[in-house]
C-alpha positions as CSV (number, residue, x, y, z in Angstrom):
1,M,-0.5,25.8,9.5
2,L,-0.2,23.3,6.6
3,E,3.2,22.3,7.5
4,E,2.2,21.6,11.2
5,R,-0.8,19.4,10.0
6,K,1.6,17.7,7.5
7,Q,4.1,17.0,10.3
8,K,1.5,15.6,12.5
9,E,0.3,13.3,9.8
10,I,3.8,12.1,9.1
11,E,4.2,11.4,12.8
12,F,0.9,9.5,13.1
13,Y,1.7,7.2,9.9
14,N,5.4,6.5,11.0
15,R,3.9,5.3,14.5
16,K,1.4,3.1,12.7
17,A,4.3,1.8,10.3
18,N,6.6,1.3,13.2
19,S,4.0,-0.8,15.2
20,F,3.3,-2.8,12.0
21,L,7.0,-3.5,11.5
22,K,7.4,-4.7,15.1
23,E,4.4,-7.1,14.8
24,K,5.3,-10.7,14.3
25,S,2.1,-11.9,12.7
26,V,2.3,-13.0,9.1
27,A,-1.5,-12.2,8.7
28,K,-0.5,-8.4,8.9
29,W,0.7,-8.6,5.3
30,L,-2.9,-9.4,4.2
31,G,-4.4,-6.0,5.2
32,D,-3.8,-2.4,5.7
33,F,-2.4,-0.8,9.0
34,E,-5.8,-1.4,10.8
35,R,-5.5,-5.3,9.9
36,F,-8.5,-4.7,7.6
37,N,-8.4,-6.9,4.4
38,P,-10.2,-5.0,1.6
39,F,-10.0,-8.0,-0.5
40,L,-13.0,-9.4,1.5
41,L,-15.3,-6.6,0.3
42,E,-17.5,-7.3,-2.9
43,S,-17.0,-3.8,-4.1
44,Y,-13.2,-4.2,-3.8
45,K,-13.5,-7.5,-5.7
46,F,-15.5,-5.6,-8.4
47,L,-12.8,-3.0,-8.6
48,Q,-10.0,-5.5,-8.9
49,N,-11.9,-7.3,-11.7
50,F,-12.6,-4.2,-13.5
51,L,-9.0,-3.0,-13.4
52,R,-7.4,-6.6,-14.0
53,N,-7.7,-6.2,-17.8
54,R,-7.3,-2.4,-18.0
55,C,-4.2,-1.7,-16.1
56,Q,-1.7,-3.9,-18.0
57,D,1.2,-1.7,-19.4
58,K,-0.2,1.3,-17.9
59,K,1.8,3.7,-15.6
60,I,0.1,4.4,-12.4
61,L,0.9,6.7,-9.5
62,D,-0.3,5.6,-6.2
63,Y,-0.3,8.9,-4.3
64,G,-0.4,8.3,-0.6
65,C,0.3,4.6,-1.1
66,G,0.7,3.7,2.6
67,N,1.9,0.3,3.1
68,G,1.4,-0.5,-0.7
69,I,-1.6,-2.8,-0.5
70,H,-3.3,-1.4,-3.4
71,S,0.0,-1.0,-5.5
72,I,0.9,-4.6,-5.2
73,W,-2.1,-6.0,-7.0
74,L,-1.9,-3.3,-9.7
75,A,1.7,-4.3,-10.4
76,K,0.6,-8.1,-10.5
77,Y,-1.8,-7.2,-13.2
78,G,0.9,-5.6,-15.3
79,A,0.9,-2.0,-14.4
80,Q,4.0,-0.1,-13.7
81,V,3.4,1.4,-10.3
82,V,5.1,4.3,-8.4
83,G,4.0,4.6,-4.8
84,I,4.7,7.9,-2.9
85,D,3.9,8.6,0.7
86,L,4.8,11.2,3.4
87,S,5.9,8.4,5.8
88,K,9.3,6.8,5.1
89,F,8.4,3.9,7.3
90,S,5.3,3.2,5.2
91,L,7.3,3.2,2.2
92,Q,9.6,0.7,3.8
93,I,6.7,-1.6,4.4
94,A,5.4,-1.0,0.8
95,R,8.9,-2.1,-0.5
96,E,9.0,-5.1,1.7
97,R,5.4,-6.1,0.5
98,A,6.4,-5.6,-3.1
99,K,9.4,-7.8,-2.6
100,K,7.2,-10.6,-0.8
101,N,4.8,-10.4,-3.6
102,G,7.4,-10.4,-6.4
103,S,6.3,-7.1,-7.5
104,G,9.6,-5.4,-7.6
105,E,10.4,-2.4,-5.4
């Protein structure tokens, strides 16, 4: 049962990621797969400010990193981030996003 659910989840996020990769909009890089930009939320800004001075030189595992939107800013604040995800296409986007933002791979 778990394997079937996992496979459906992989297929779902692979479809989302493929759609994302085909989109020509530059704005897609600002948000998640739903084109939502969490950086507009005050609660998210609070979280960023809280972590800004606390994650430098830390090792962080972003489990279920998706398109890497959260991993990028942690890396910019000096953390060593490893992102893992079930969707290989999501990981492809996360790698591209990291390269675009100068955060490595």
